[in-house]
C-alpha positions as CSV (number, residue, x, y, z in Angstrom):
1,M,126.8,117.0,-31.9
2,D,128.0,119.9,-29.6
3,Q,129.3,119.4,-26.4
4,F,128.0,121.8,-24.0
5,V,129.2,120.3,-20.6
6,Y,132.8,119.1,-19.8
7,L,133.8,117.2,-16.8
8,F,137.0,118.9,-15.1
9,N,139.2,116.1,-16.6
10,E,137.9,116.8,-20.2
11,G,139.1,120.3,-20.5
12,N,142.4,122.3,-20.1
13,G,143.7,125.7,-19.5
14,K,143.5,126.5,-23.1
15,M,139.8,126.2,-23.2
16,R,139.2,129.6,-21.5
17,E,137.0,131.0,-24.1
18,L,134.8,127.8,-24.1
19,L,134.9,127.0,-20.3
20,G,135.4,130.5,-18.8
21,G,138.3,131.4,-16.7
22,K,137.3,129.4,-13.7
23,G,136.2,126.3,-15.7
24,A,139.5,126.3,-17.6
25,N,141.6,126.9,-14.5
26,L,139.8,123.9,-12.7
27,A,140.4,121.8,-15.6
28,E,144.1,122.7,-15.8
29,M,144.5,121.9,-12.1
30,T,142.8,118.6,-12.4
31,R,144.9,117.7,-15.6
32,I,148.2,118.4,-13.8
33,G,147.1,116.3,-10.8
34,L,146.1,118.8,-8.1
35,P,143.4,117.5,-5.7
36,V,140.3,119.2,-7.3
37,P,137.0,117.7,-6.4
38,Y,134.9,116.1,-9.1
39,G,132.9,118.7,-11.2
40,F,131.9,120.0,-14.5
41,T,131.7,123.2,-16.4
42,I,128.7,124.2,-18.6
43,T,130.2,126.2,-21.6
44,T,129.6,129.5,-22.7
45,Q,128.2,128.2,-26.0
46,A,125.5,126.7,-23.8
47,C,124.7,130.2,-22.5
48,N,124.5,131.5,-26.0
49,A,122.0,128.4,-26.8
50,Y,120.0,129.4,-23.7
51,Y,119.5,132.9,-25.1
52,E,118.9,131.8,-28.6
53,A,116.2,129.6,-27.4
54,S,114.3,132.6,-25.8
55,K,115.7,131.8,-22.3
56,T,114.7,128.2,-22.4
57,I,117.2,125.5,-21.6
58,P,117.9,123.5,-24.7
59,T,117.2,119.8,-24.5
60,L,120.8,118.8,-25.3
61,V,122.0,121.0,-22.6
62,E,119.8,119.5,-20.1
63,K,120.7,116.0,-21.4
64,Q,124.3,116.6,-21.1
65,T,124.2,118.2,-17.6
66,L,122.1,115.2,-16.2
67,E,124.6,113.0,-17.9
68,A,127.4,114.7,-16.2
69,L,125.5,114.6,-12.8
70,S,125.3,110.8,-13.3
71,R,129.0,110.5,-14.0
72,L,129.8,112.5,-11.0
73,E,127.6,110.2,-8.8
74,E,129.2,107.1,-10.1
75,K,132.9,108.4,-9.4
76,M,131.8,109.6,-6.1
77,G,129.8,106.6,-5.2
78,K,127.0,109.0,-4.0
79,K,123.5,110.2,-5.2
80,T,123.1,114.0,-5.3
81,G,119.7,113.6,-4.0
82,R,117.8,115.6,-6.7
83,P,114.0,115.0,-6.4
84,T,113.7,115.5,-10.2
85,R,115.9,114.2,-13.1
86,S,115.2,117.7,-14.9
87,I,117.4,120.8,-14.7
88,A,114.5,122.9,-15.5
89,R,113.7,123.0,-11.9
90,F,116.9,124.6,-11.0
91,R,116.1,128.1,-9.7
92,S,119.2,129.8,-10.7
93,F,120.3,128.1,-14.1
94,R,121.6,131.5,-15.3
95,F,123.9,131.7,-12.3
96,C,126.0,128.8,-13.8
97,F,127.2,131.1,-16.5
98,F,128.1,133.7,-14.2
99,H,131.8,133.0,-14.1
100,A,132.0,133.1,-17.8
101,W,130.5,136.6,-17.9
102,D,132.8,137.8,-15.2
103,D,135.8,136.8,-17.4
104,G,134.6,139.2,-19.9
105,Y,133.3,137.2,-22.8
106,N,130.7,138.6,-25.0
107,F,127.5,137.5,-23.5
108,K,125.3,138.5,-20.7
109,P,123.6,136.2,-18.2
110,W,120.9,138.4,-17.3
111,D,119.0,141.2,-18.9
112,E,120.4,144.8,-18.5
């Protein structure tokens, strides 16, 4: 099974192509013990899968994102207050890929 979502503590600085520059740097800062808030990165592969699925969020990406949100809620001891358990309602899903695009990788987060 492909992994499309990585908690910061699951990645490292060498995963730049997969996590994007910011995602890899946050993972590396977490790995070396700097005080980084809990979080996760949706991979550049998830963005590619989104476009391959005609701009539809693939079920596996949605499932893994919701699992990551649940894991963060457990770690923080708080709920995010989401009214729905579906990321399909996120209005700016494509924005989550912006940081990877900004790092110069070969995919586009919107039509040009």
